[in-house]
C-alpha positions in Angstrom: 69.0 -38.6 75.6 68.3 -40.2 72.2 70.5 -43.1 73.2 68.7 -43.6 76.5 65.3 -43.5 74.8 66.5 -46.0 72.3 67.7 -48.3 75.0 64.5 -47.9 77.0 62.4 -48.6 74.0 64.2 -51.8 73.2 64.0 -53.1 76.7 60.3 -52.3 77.2 59.3 -53.6 73.8 61.5 -56.7 73.5 63.1 -57.8 76.7 60.3 -57.0 79.1 57.6 -56.6 76.5 55.7 -53.9 78.4 53.4 -51.4 76.8 55.1 -48.0 76.8 53.5 -45.1 78.6 53.9 -41.7 77.1 55.3 -40.0 80.1 58.2 -42.5 80.3 59.6 -42.1 76.8 62.8 -40.5 77.9 63.5 -42.9 80.8 67.2 -43.9 81.1 67.0 -47.4 82.5 70.7 -47.4 83.0 70.0 -45.1 85.9 68.2 -47.9 87.7 70.6 -49.3 90.3 70.6 -52.8 91.8 68.4 -53.0 94.9 70.2 -52.7 98.3 69.5 -55.4 100.9 67.5 -54.0 103.7 65.5 -55.1 106.7 62.2 -56.6 105.6 61.1 -58.5 108.7 57.9 -58.0 110.5 59.8 -56.3 113.4 60.8 -53.5 111.0 57.2 -52.3 111.2 56.9 -52.1 107.4 53.8 -54.3 107.2 50.4 -53.3 108.6 48.9 -56.5 109.8 45.1 -56.8 109.4 42.9 -59.4 111.0 39.7 -60.7 109.5 36.5 -60.3 111.6 33.0 -61.1 110.4 34.0 -60.9 106.8 35.4 -57.4 107.2 38.9 -56.8 106.1 39.7 -53.2 106.1 37.8 -49.9 105.5 39.0 -49.9 101.9 39.1 -53.5 100.8 36.0 -55.8 100.7 36.2 -59.6 101.0 34.8 -59.9 97.4 37.7 -57.7 96.2 40.2 -59.9 97.9 38.6 -63.1 96.5 38.8 -61.6 93.0 42.5 -60.5 93.5 43.4 -63.9 94.8 41.8 -65.7 91.9 43.4 -63.3 89.4 46.9 -63.9 90.8 46.5 -67.6 91.1 45.2 -67.9 87.5 48.1 -65.7 86.3 50.6 -67.9 88.2 49.2 -71.2 86.8 49.1 -69.8 83.3 52.8 -68.7 83.4 54.4 -71.6 85.2 57.3 -73.0 83.3 56.5 -76.5 84.4 53.4 -78.3 85.7 53.9 -79.3 89.4 52.4 -82.7 88.7 54.9 -83.4 85.9 57.8 -82.4 88.0 56.7 -84.6 90.9 56.5 -87.6 88.6 60.1 -87.3 87.5 61.9 -86.6 90.8 63.6 -90.0 90.4 65.3 -88.9 87.2 68.5 -87.6 88.8 71.8 -87.2 86.9 74.0 -90.3 86.8 77.6 -90.0 88.2 79.0 -89.9 84.7 76.6 -87.0 83.8 77.5 -85.1 87.0 81.2 -85.4 86.1 80.5 -84.0 82.6 79.0 -80.9 84.2 81.9 -80.7 86.7 84.4 -80.9 83.8 82.7 -78.1 81.8 84.8 -74.9 81.6 83.6 -72.3 84.2 82.5 -69.9 81.6 80.5 -72.5 79.7 78.6 -73.5 82.9 77.9 -69.9 83.8 76.5 -69.3 80.3 74.2 -72.4 80.6 72.9 -71.2 84.0 72.4 -67.6 82.7 70.3 -69.0 79.9 68.2 -71.2 82.3 67.7 -68.2 84.7 66.6 -66.0 81.7 64.1 -68.6 80.5 62.6 -68.7 84.0 62.5 -64.9 84.3 60.6 -64.6 81.0 57.7 -66.5 82.6 57.9 -64.2 85.7 57.6 -61.2 83.4 54.5 -62.7 81.9 53.1 -63.4 85.4 53.7 -59.8 86.4 51.9 -58.4 83.4 48.7 -60.4 84.2 48.5 -59.3 87.8 45.6 -56.8 88.3 47.1 -53.3 88.6 50.6 -54.0 87.3 50.0 -52.7 83.8 48.4 -49.5 85.2 51.7 -48.6 86.9 54.0 -46.2 85.0 56.6 -47.8 82.8 59.5 -46.8 85.0 57.9 -48.6 88.0 57.1 -51.7 86.0 60.8 -52.0 84.9 62.1 -51.2 88.4 59.9 -53.8 90.0 60.9 -56.5 87.5 64.6 -55.6 87.6 64.6 -55.8 91.4 62.1 -58.7 91.9 62.1 -61.1 89.0 65.0 -63.3 90.3 63.4 -63.4 93.8 60.2 -64.8 92.2 62.4 -67.4 90.3 63.8 -68.5 93.6 60.3 -68.8 95.1 59.0 -70.8 92.1 62.1 -73.0 92.5 60.4 -74.7 95.5 58.0 -76.3 93.0 60.9 -78.0 91.3 62.8 -78.9 94.4 63.0 -82.4 95.9 63.8 -82.2 99.6 64.2 -85.9 100.1 67.4 -86.1 97.9 68.3 -82.4 97.9 68.0 -81.9 94.2 66.4 -79.3 91.9 65.1 -79.6 88.3 67.8 -78.4 86.0 68.5 -79.0 82.3 66.2 -82.0 82.0 66.8 -83.9 85.2 67.0 -83.4 89.0 70.5 -82.0 90.0 72.3 -82.1 93.3 74.7 -79.3 94.3 77.6 -81.2 92.8 76.3 -80.6 89.3 77.1 -76.9 89.7 80.7 -77.3 91.0 82.4 -75.8 87.9 80.6 -72.5 88.5 83.2 -71.8 91.3 80.7 -70.5 93.8 79.8 -73.4 96.1 78.8 -71.1 99.0 76.1 -69.5 96.8 74.9 -72.8 95.5 74.6 -74.1 99.1 72.6 -71.0 100.0 70.2 -71.6 97.0 69.7 -75.2 98.0 69.2 -74.3 101.7 66.5 -71.7 100.7 64.8 -74.2 98.4 64.7 -76.8 101.2 63.4 -74.3 103.7 60.6 -73.0 101.5 59.7 -76.6 100.5 59.3 -77.5 104.2 56.4 -75.0 104.3 54.4 -77.1 101.8 52.9 -74.1 100.1 49.9 -74.6 97.8 49.9 -73.2 94.2 47.6 -70.4 95.4 50.0 -69.5 98.3 53.1 -69.6 96.0 51.2 -67.3 93.6 50.2 -64.7 96.2 53.6 -64.7 97.9 55.3 -64.3 94.5 53.0 -61.3 93.7 53.6 -59.8 97.2 57.4 -60.0 96.7 57.2 -58.6 93.2 55.1 -55.6 94.3 57.6 -54.4 96.9 56.9 -50.7 97.5 60.3 -50.1 99.1 62.4 -50.6 96.0 64.7 -47.7 95.1 63.8 -45.5 92.1 60.0 -46.0 92.2 58.0 -43.0 91.1 54.6 -44.0 92.4 55.4 -45.7 95.8 52.0 -45.0 97.3 50.2 -46.7 94.5 52.4 -49.7 94.7 52.2 -49.8 98.5 48.4 -49.9 98.3 48.6 -52.8 95.7 51.1 -54.7 97.9 48.9 -54.3 101.0 45.9 -55.7 99.1 48.0 -58.6 98.0 49.1 -59.2 101.6 45.5 -59.2 102.7 44.6 -61.6 99.9 47.5 -63.9 100.9 46.4 -63.8 104.6 42.8 -64.6 103.5 44.0 -67.6 101.4 46.2 -68.9 104.3 43.3 -68.7 106.7 41.0 -70.3 104.2 43.5 -73.2 103.8 43.5 -73.5 107.6 47.3 -72.9 107.8 48.9 -72.7 111.2 49.2 -69.4 113.1 52.4 -67.5 112.2 52.9 -68.8 108.7 52.4 -65.3 107.2 55.1 -64.0 109.5 57.4 -66.9 108.4 56.8 -66.1 104.8 57.5 -62.4 105.3 60.7 -63.3 107.0 61.7 -65.1 103.8 61.8 -61.8 102.0 65.1 -60.7 103.6 66.6 -64.1 102.8 65.5 -63.7 99.2 67.2 -60.3 99.0 70.4 -61.6 100.5 70.3 -64.5 98.0 69.9 -62.2 95.0 72.6 -59.9 96.4 74.9 -62.9 96.6 74.1 -63.8 93.0 75.0 -60.2 91.9 78.3 -60.5 93.8 79.2 -63.8 92.1 78.2 -62.4 88.7 80.4 -59.3 89.2 83.4 -61.4 90.2 82.9 -63.7 87.2 82.4 -60.6 84.9 85.7 -59.1 86.1 87.5 -62.2 84.9 85.5 -62.9 81.8 84.0 -59.6 80.6 83.8 -60.7 76.9 82.0 -63.9 77.7 79.3 -61.9 79.6 79.2 -59.2 76.9 79.0 -61.5 73.9 77.5 -64.7 75.1 75.1 -64.0 78.0 71.4 -63.4 77.1 70.5 -59.7 76.7 67.8 -59.9 79.3 70.1 -61.4 81.9 72.7 -58.6 81.2 70.0 -55.9 81.4 68.7 -57.2 84.7 71.9 -58.0 86.5 74.7 -55.9 85.0 72.8 -52.7 84.3 74.4 -52.7 80.8 72.7 -52.3 77.5 74.0 -51.9 74.0 71.7 -49.6 72.1 73.2 -50.6 68.8 72.0 -54.2 69.2 69.3 -55.0 66.7 66.5 -57.3 67.9 64.4 -59.2 65.3 60.7 -59.2 65.9 
């Protein structure tokens, strides 16, 4: 429909800033549904494990190819990080004072939700840029680029969060300082916040390097089992190459046996976490529909409420 085309055009050119492909001009992105949570553990048999012997990886992927892909993804990650890890580590002592915590706790629920929606959206914009720089992503059809970003961008934000998480005092970098779970009390979803902090602490305990975070992020983003993909086989091949590159980097870094399995097990937790976020957002939206419609960032609404207002004019 013309309306669908207009919506798609606006999303691809402004919100996600992805080059359009001619065959996707009529795509109705409102038809892209939220991703269901499914079994993504090694036991599910989804992942073909490959071992490295004498420099040989698989009949179709050379070691040089894996090295190149690992370098490309690591470079893309470092170029699109919202904050430098070194800078974050230097300011972990800058936690909110009790008076500041109380100010956040006394904010109206809708005001705190809006602030968090803005912060999440800022982080996602960096993830979109990361995706665009991964070899092979821009060669996917526009529908699949959008599907992968809609389904996986928040998952990557949660992975990247471990860089800004301080396990010692259970705080995460938020709005200029390190925040404890108490800061988010006025959101009215303590169980979800606890889940977020538990995940951050768990991922932090793995002490991932920047290379490992980069490759794990790319692996999660290129999930070939997302609903509504048109070129699943193409994405599956790309994801398998990324998995091999991740395995290669883990071995090069002399990581303990089983760490790849542990990482892959985190995928189902990530999906559960994002599913919980959607549940909380829908519950909030049911009470404050106008706040979401009028005051939440357009990209956030597009990704998480599957709503888009074609009449909205975007400058630039």
